[in-house]
DRENDO-1510 file (C-alpha; in Angstrom, 1 decimal, always signed):
<recs>
REC; n; res; u; v; w
REC; 1; MET; +194.5; -50.8; +96.8 .
REC; 2; SER; +191.4; -49.0; +98.2 .
REC; 3; ASP; +190.1; -48.4; +101.7 .
REC; 4; SER; +189.0; -51.5; +103.7 .
REC; 5; LEU; +185.4; -51.9; +105.0 .
REC; 6; PHE; +184.9; -53.7; +108.3 .
REC; 7; VAL; +181.7; -54.4; +110.2 .
REC; 8; LEU; +181.7; -54.3; +114.0 .
REC; 9; THR; +178.7; -55.7; +116.0 .
REC; 10; LEU; +178.7; -55.6; +119.8 .
REC; 11; SER; +176.4; -56.0; +122.8 .
REC; 12; CYS; +176.9; -55.2; +126.5 .
REC; 13; ALA; +175.2; -53.8; +129.5 .
REC; 14; ASP; +174.2; -50.2; +128.8 .
REC; 15; LYS; +176.2; -47.5; +130.4 .
REC; 16; PRO; +177.5; -44.0; +129.4 .
REC; 17; GLY; +180.6; -43.7; +127.1 .
REC; 18; ILE; +180.2; -46.9; +125.0 .
REC; 19; VAL; +179.9; -45.2; +121.6 .
REC; 20; ALA; +182.5; -42.5; +122.5 .
REC; 21; ALA; +185.0; -45.1; +123.5 .
REC; 22; VAL; +184.6; -47.2; +120.3 .
REC; 23; THR; +184.6; -44.3; +117.9 .
REC; 24; THR; +187.6; -42.7; +119.6 .
REC; 25; GLU; +189.6; -45.8; +119.0 .
REC; 26; LEU; +188.5; -45.9; +115.4 .
REC; 27; ALA; +189.4; -42.2; +114.9 .
REC; 28; ASP; +192.9; -42.8; +116.2 .
REC; 29; PHE; +193.8; -44.8; +113.1 .
REC; 30; GLY; +192.0; -42.6; +110.7 .
REC; 31; ALA; +188.9; -44.7; +110.2 .
REC; 32; ASN; +185.6; -43.2; +109.0 .
REC; 33; ILE; +182.2; -44.5; +110.0 .
REC; 34; ALA; +180.2; -45.4; +106.9 .
REC; 35; GLU; +177.1; -46.6; +108.8 .
REC; 36; SER; +176.0; -46.8; +112.4 .
REC; 37; ASP; +173.0; -48.3; +114.1 .
REC; 38; GLN; +172.3; -48.8; +117.8 .
REC; 39; PHE; +169.5; -50.0; +120.1 .
REC; 40; TRP; +168.9; -49.9; +123.8 .
REC; 41; ASP; +166.7; -52.6; +125.2 .
REC; 42; ARG; +165.1; -50.9; +128.2 .
REC; 43; VAL; +163.8; -54.2; +129.7 .
REC; 44; THR; +167.2; -55.9; +129.9 .
REC; 45; ASN; +169.3; -52.7; +129.9 .
REC; 46; GLN; +171.4; -54.3; +127.0 .
REC; 47; PHE; +173.0; -52.1; +124.4 .
REC; 48; PHE; +173.5; -53.2; +120.8 .
REC; 49; LEU; +175.6; -51.5; +118.1 .
REC; 50; ARG; +176.5; -52.1; +114.5 .
REC; 51; ILE; +179.2; -49.9; +112.8 .
REC; 52; ALA; +180.5; -50.2; +109.3 .
REC; 53; ILE; +184.1; -49.0; +109.4 .
REC; 54; LEU; +185.9; -47.5; +106.4 .
REC; 55; ALA; +189.6; -47.9; +107.3 .
REC; 56; PRO; +192.6; -46.4; +105.4 .
REC; 57; GLU; +194.6; -48.5; +103.0 .
REC; 58; GLY; +196.9; -50.9; +104.8 .
REC; 59; VAL; +194.8; -51.2; +107.9 .
REC; 60; THR; +194.1; -54.9; +108.6 .
REC; 61; LEU; +191.4; -56.7; +110.5 .
REC; 62; GLU; +193.9; -57.8; +113.1 .
REC; 63; SER; +195.1; -54.2; +113.7 .
REC; 64; VAL; +191.5; -53.0; +114.1 .
REC; 65; GLN; +190.7; -55.8; +116.5 .
REC; 66; LYS; +193.8; -55.1; +118.6 .
REC; 67; SER; +192.9; -51.4; +118.9 .
REC; 68; LEU; +189.4; -52.3; +120.0 .
REC; 69; ASP; +190.3; -55.0; +122.5 .
REC; 70; PRO; +190.8; -52.7; +125.5 .
REC; 71; VAL; +187.4; -51.1; +124.9 .
REC; 72; ILE; +185.8; -54.6; +124.5 .
REC; 73; SER; +187.4; -55.7; +127.8 .
REC; 74; ARG; +186.5; -52.5; +129.6 .
REC; 75; PHE; +182.8; -52.7; +128.8 .
REC; 76; ASP; +182.6; -56.6; +128.9 .
REC; 77; MET; +181.3; -56.6; +125.4 .
REC; 78; LYS; +180.3; -59.5; +123.2 .
REC; 79; ALA; +181.9; -58.3; +119.9 .
REC; 80; LYS; +182.4; -59.5; +116.4 .
REC; 81; LEU; +184.5; -57.9; +113.7 .
REC; 82; VAL; +184.4; -59.0; +110.1 .
REC; 83; ASP; +186.2; -58.0; +106.9 .
REC; 84; THR; +183.6; -57.4; +104.1 .
REC; 85; ALA; +186.3; -58.2; +101.5 .
REC; 86; LYS; +185.8; -61.9; +102.4 .
REC; 87; ARG; +182.9; -63.0; +100.2 .
REC; 88; PRO; +180.4; -65.2; +102.2 .
REC; 89; LYS; +179.9; -68.7; +101.0 .
REC; 90; VAL; +176.4; -70.2; +101.0 .
REC; 91; ILE; +174.9; -73.7; +100.6 .
REC; 92; VAL; +171.3; -73.7; +99.3 .
REC; 93; MET; +169.0; -76.6; +100.1 .
REC; 94; VAL; +165.8; -77.1; +98.1 .
REC; 95; SER; +163.2; -79.7; +97.3 .
REC; 96; LYS; +160.8; -79.4; +94.4 .
REC; 97; PHE; +159.5; -75.9; +94.8 .
REC; 98; ASP; +162.5; -73.8; +93.6 .
REC; 99; HIS; +161.0; -70.2; +93.4 .
REC; 100; ALA; +162.9; -69.0; +96.5 .
REC; 101; MET; +166.2; -70.5; +95.4 .
REC; 102; LEU; +165.8; -69.0; +91.9 .
REC; 103; HIS; +165.2; -65.6; +93.4 .
REC; 104; LEU; +168.3; -65.9; +95.6 .
REC; 105; LEU; +170.4; -66.9; +92.7 .
REC; 106; TYR; +169.1; -63.9; +90.7 .
REC; 107; GLN; +169.7; -61.4; +93.4 .
REC; 108; ILE; +173.3; -62.6; +93.7 .
REC; 109; ARG; +173.8; -62.5; +90.0 .
REC; 110; VAL; +172.7; -58.9; +89.7 .
REC; 111; GLY; +174.8; -57.9; +92.7 .
REC; 112; TRP; +172.1; -56.9; +95.2 .
REC; 113; MET; +173.4; -59.7; +97.4 .
REC; 114; ASP; +177.1; -60.4; +97.8 .
REC; 115; ALA; +177.6; -64.1; +98.2 .
REC; 116; GLU; +179.0; -67.2; +96.5 .
REC; 117; VAL; +176.7; -70.2; +96.3 .
REC; 118; VAL; +179.2; -73.1; +96.7 .
REC; 119; ALA; +176.6; -75.9; +96.5 .
REC; 120; ILE; +172.9; -76.8; +95.9 .
REC; 121; VAL; +171.7; -79.7; +97.9 .
REC; 122; SER; +168.4; -81.4; +97.3 .
REC; 123; ASN; +166.4; -84.5; +98.2 .
REC; 124; HIS; +165.0; -84.4; +94.6 .
REC; 125; ALA; +166.8; -84.3; +91.3 .
REC; 126; ASP; +164.7; -81.4; +89.9 .
REC; 127; GLY; +167.3; -78.7; +90.7 .
REC; 128; ARG; +170.1; -80.2; +88.8 .
REC; 129; ARG; +169.5; -78.3; +85.6 .
REC; 130; THR; +169.5; -75.0; +87.4 .
REC; 131; ALA; +172.7; -75.9; +89.2 .
REC; 132; GLU; +174.4; -76.9; +86.0 .
REC; 133; HIS; +173.2; -73.7; +84.3 .
REC; 134; GLU; +174.6; -71.6; +87.1 .
REC; 135; GLY; +177.9; -73.6; +87.3 .
REC; 136; ILE; +177.2; -74.7; +90.9 .
REC; 137; ALA; +177.9; -78.1; +92.3 .
REC; 138; PHE; +174.7; -80.1; +92.8 .
REC; 139; HIS; +174.2; -82.8; +95.4 .
REC; 140; HIS; +171.2; -85.1; +95.0 .
REC; 141; TRP; +170.7; -86.7; +98.4 .
REC; 142; PRO; +167.4; -88.4; +98.8 .
REC; 143; VAL; +166.3; -88.6; +102.4 .
REC; 144; THR; +164.5; -91.6; +104.1 .
REC; 145; LYS; +164.0; -92.5; +107.7 .
REC; 146; GLU; +166.8; -95.0; +107.4 .
REC; 147; ASN; +169.4; -92.7; +105.8 .
REC; 148; LYS; +168.6; -89.3; +107.4 .
REC; 149; ALA; +171.5; -89.3; +109.8 .
REC; 150; GLU; +173.9; -90.4; +107.0 .
REC; 151; GLN; +172.7; -87.5; +104.7 .
REC; 152; GLU; +173.0; -85.0; +107.5 .
REC; 153; ASP; +176.6; -86.2; +108.1 .
REC; 154; LYS; +177.3; -85.5; +104.4 .
REC; 155; LEU; +175.9; -82.0; +104.9 .
REC; 156; LEU; +178.2; -81.3; +107.8 .
REC; 157; LYS; +181.2; -82.5; +105.8 .
REC; 158; LEU; +180.1; -80.3; +102.9 .
REC; 159; VAL; +179.9; -77.3; +105.1 .
REC; 160; LYS; +183.4; -78.0; +106.4 .
REC; 161; GLU; +184.9; -78.8; +102.9 .
REC; 162; THR; +183.4; -75.7; +101.2 .
REC; 163; GLY; +183.9; -73.3; +104.2 .
REC; 164; ALA; +180.2; -72.4; +103.9 .
REC; 165; ASP; +179.2; -69.5; +106.2 .
REC; 166; LEU; +175.5; -70.1; +105.9 .
REC; 167; VAL; +173.0; -72.9; +104.9 .
REC; 168; VAL; +169.8; -71.6; +103.4 .
REC; 169; LEU; +166.7; -73.8; +103.4 .
REC; 170; ALA; +164.9; -72.4; +100.3 .
REC; 171; ARG; +161.8; -74.6; +100.7 .
REC; 172; TYR; +163.7; -77.7; +101.6 .
REC; 173; MET; +160.9; -79.9; +102.8 .
REC; 174; GLN; +162.8; -82.0; +105.3 .
REC; 175; VAL; +163.0; -81.4; +109.0 .
REC; 176; LEU; +166.6; -81.1; +110.3 .
REC; 177; SER; +167.4; -83.3; +113.3 .
REC; 178; ASP; +167.9; -81.7; +116.7 .
REC; 179; ASN; +171.6; -82.7; +116.5 .
REC; 180; LEU; +172.2; -80.9; +113.2 .
REC; 181; SER; +170.1; -77.9; +114.3 .
REC; 182; LYS; +172.2; -77.5; +117.4 .
REC; 183; ARG; +175.6; -77.9; +115.6 .
REC; 184; LEU; +174.7; -75.3; +113.0 .
REC; 185; PHE; +172.8; -72.9; +115.3 .
REC; 186; GLY; +172.8; -69.4; +113.9 .
REC; 187; LYS; +174.1; -70.7; +110.5 .
REC; 188; VAL; +170.8; -72.1; +109.0 .
REC; 189; ILE; +168.0; -69.9; +107.7 .
REC; 190; ASN; +164.6; -71.4; +106.8 .
REC; 191; ILE; +161.7; -69.8; +105.0 .
REC; 192; HIS; +158.4; -70.9; +106.5 .
REC; 193; HIS; +155.4; -70.7; +104.1 .
REC; 194; SER; +153.1; -69.0; +106.6 .
REC; 195; PHE; +153.0; -66.0; +108.8 .
REC; 196; LEU; +154.2; -67.8; +112.0 .
REC; 197; PRO; +152.8; -69.1; +114.1 .
REC; 198; SER; +149.6; -69.7; +112.1 .
REC; 199; PHE; +148.7; -72.5; +109.8 .
REC; 200; LYS; +151.6; -75.0; +110.3 .
REC; 201; GLY; +151.9; -78.3; +108.5 .
REC; 202; ALA; +150.7; -79.2; +105.0 .
REC; 203; LYS; +149.1; -76.9; +102.6 .
REC; 204; PRO; +149.1; -73.7; +104.7 .
REC; 205; TYR; +147.7; -71.5; +102.0 .
REC; 206; HIS; +144.8; -73.9; +101.5 .
REC; 207; GLN; +144.2; -73.8; +105.3 .
REC; 208; ALA; +144.3; -70.1; +105.1 .
REC; 209; HIS; +141.8; -70.0; +102.2 .
REC; 210; ALA; +139.4; -72.3; +104.0 .
REC; 211; ARG; +139.5; -70.1; +107.0 .
REC; 212; GLY; +138.8; -67.0; +104.9 .
REC; 213; VAL; +141.9; -65.1; +106.1 .
REC; 214; LYS; +142.5; -61.5; +105.0 .
REC; 215; MET; +146.3; -61.6; +105.3 .
REC; 216; ILE; +148.9; -64.2; +104.1 .
REC; 217; GLY; +152.6; -64.0; +104.6 .
REC; 218; ALA; +155.9; -65.8; +105.2 .
REC; 219; THR; +158.5; -65.9; +107.9 .
REC; 220; ALA; +162.3; -66.4; +107.6 .
REC; 221; HIS; +163.9; -67.6; +110.8 .
REC; 222; TYR; +167.0; -69.4; +112.2 .
REC; 223; VAL; +166.6; -73.2; +112.5 .
REC; 224; THR; +166.5; -74.6; +116.1 .
REC; 225; PRO; +165.5; -78.0; +117.5 .
REC; 226; ASP; +162.1; -76.4; +118.2 .
REC; 227; LEU; +160.4; -76.8; +114.9 .
REC; 228; ASP; +159.5; -73.4; +113.3 .
REC; 229; GLU; +160.2; -71.7; +116.6 .
REC; 230; GLY; +163.7; -70.3; +115.9 .
REC; 231; PRO; +164.6; -66.6; +116.1 .
REC; 232; ILE; +162.7; -64.7; +113.5 .
REC; 233; ILE; +164.7; -62.5; +111.1 .
REC; 234; GLU; +162.2; -61.2; +108.6 .
REC; 235; GLN; +158.4; -61.4; +107.9 .
REC; 236; ASP; +156.0; -59.9; +105.4 .
REC; 237; ALA; +152.3; -60.2; +104.6 .
REC; 238; GLU; +149.9; -59.3; +101.9 .
REC; 239; ARG; +146.2; -58.5; +102.0 .
REC; 240; VAL; +143.9; -61.0; +100.2 .
REC; 241; SER; +140.2; -61.4; +99.8 .
REC; 242; HIS; +137.4; -63.9; +99.3 .
REC; 243; SER; +137.5; -63.3; +95.5 .
REC; 244; LEU; +140.9; -65.1; +95.2 .
REC; 245; SER; +141.2; -68.9; +94.7 .
REC; 246; ALA; +143.5; -71.1; +96.8 .
REC; 247; GLU; +145.8; -71.2; +93.8 .
REC; 248; ASP; +145.9; -67.4; +93.9 .
REC; 249; PHE; +147.0; -67.6; +97.5 .
REC; 250; VAL; +149.7; -70.0; +96.6 .
REC; 251; ALA; +151.0; -67.8; +93.8 .
REC; 252; ARG; +151.1; -64.7; +96.0 .
REC; 253; GLY; +152.6; -66.8; +98.8 .
REC; 254; ARG; +155.5; -67.9; +96.5 .
REC; 255; ASP; +156.3; -64.2; +95.8 .
REC; 256; ILE; +156.3; -63.3; +99.4 .
REC; 257; GLU; +158.4; -66.3; +100.4 .
REC; 258; ALA; +161.1; -65.4; +97.8 .
REC; 259; ARG; +161.3; -61.8; +98.9 .
REC; 260; VAL; +161.3; -62.5; +102.6 .
REC; 261; LEU; +164.0; -65.2; +102.4 .
REC; 262; ALA; +166.2; -63.0; +100.2 .
REC; 263; ARG; +166.0; -60.1; +102.6 .
REC; 264; ALA; +166.8; -62.4; +105.6 .
REC; 265; VAL; +169.8; -63.9; +103.9 .
REC; 266; LYS; +171.1; -60.4; +102.9 .
REC; 267; TYR; +170.7; -59.1; +106.5 .
REC; 268; HIS; +172.6; -62.1; +107.8 .
REC; 269; LEU; +175.4; -61.9; +105.3 .
REC; 270; GLU; +175.8; -58.2; +106.0 .
REC; 271; ASN; +176.1; -58.9; +109.7 .
REC; 272; ARG; +172.9; -57.0; +110.5 .
REC; 273; VAL; +171.3; -59.7; +112.7 .
REC; 274; MET; +172.2; -60.3; +116.3 .
REC; 275; ILE; +170.6; -63.3; +118.1 .
REC; 276; VAL; +169.4; -62.6; +121.6 .
REC; 277; GLY; +167.9; -65.6; +123.2 .
REC; 278; ASN; +165.0; -66.6; +120.9 .
REC; 279; LYS; +164.6; -63.3; +119.2 .
REC; 280; THR; +166.8; -61.1; +117.0 .
REC; 281; ILE; +167.9; -57.5; +116.7 .
REC; 282; VAL; +168.0; -56.7; +113.0 .
REC; 283; PHE; +169.6; -53.4; +111.8 .
REC; 284; THR; +167.9; -53.0; +108.5 .
REC; 285; PRO; +169.5; -50.7; +105.9 .
</recs>
């Protein structure tokens, strides 16, 4: 057996001694700090901390949690401790445009992202060949106004049956209901094909081209009942010019979308994202 790696994230009102108290407890059982990031929000006086803990062989998640409980109670912390040995499970949802999904699958295959895709769900049959090639269960669930609630119930059951930790909307072109968005809050990431909040709706790149914009981009965010208004995890943009066609915008947009979504999913799975109201604290590597 080798050393165990745990990740601790916490937030609380800022006051002296927080880091010292946490690290003292970790040192008491011979743990080493592999990575540490912290942030103080001056406006709210809230303190945020993420620590990757390398613990000696035989130290369990439960024993680490028990040793930290007095500190968590003392500072009234909101804390989460995870064992990185548990591989996260992901459900990917996609419609016809599969570039973002393919990029995710590739990054998992080459080991840049540690996750297991337990299912691919689509309202079109186009992704079946990819799923079969990757050995992933494929669920073709067409969505209409009449069966939307039924299909969302299927998704909730699938999340429970597979033990999925995250649902990724990799250009899934259906709006999730308010009920589903609330029930899975913080567990659904969407890639929006524009640099929010600009150019919502159909053909955003064509809208951008018609307006002569000089930057195009993409936004990955958590899904909430407020359409495309959820906490933003990651964004990127690229400079464009009048010499490019609308199709050039689309091609560059696909590339940005795939990269932004992959980074957002990686940050989430590595417990680098903390949701605070309608924004996020993201401890990037």
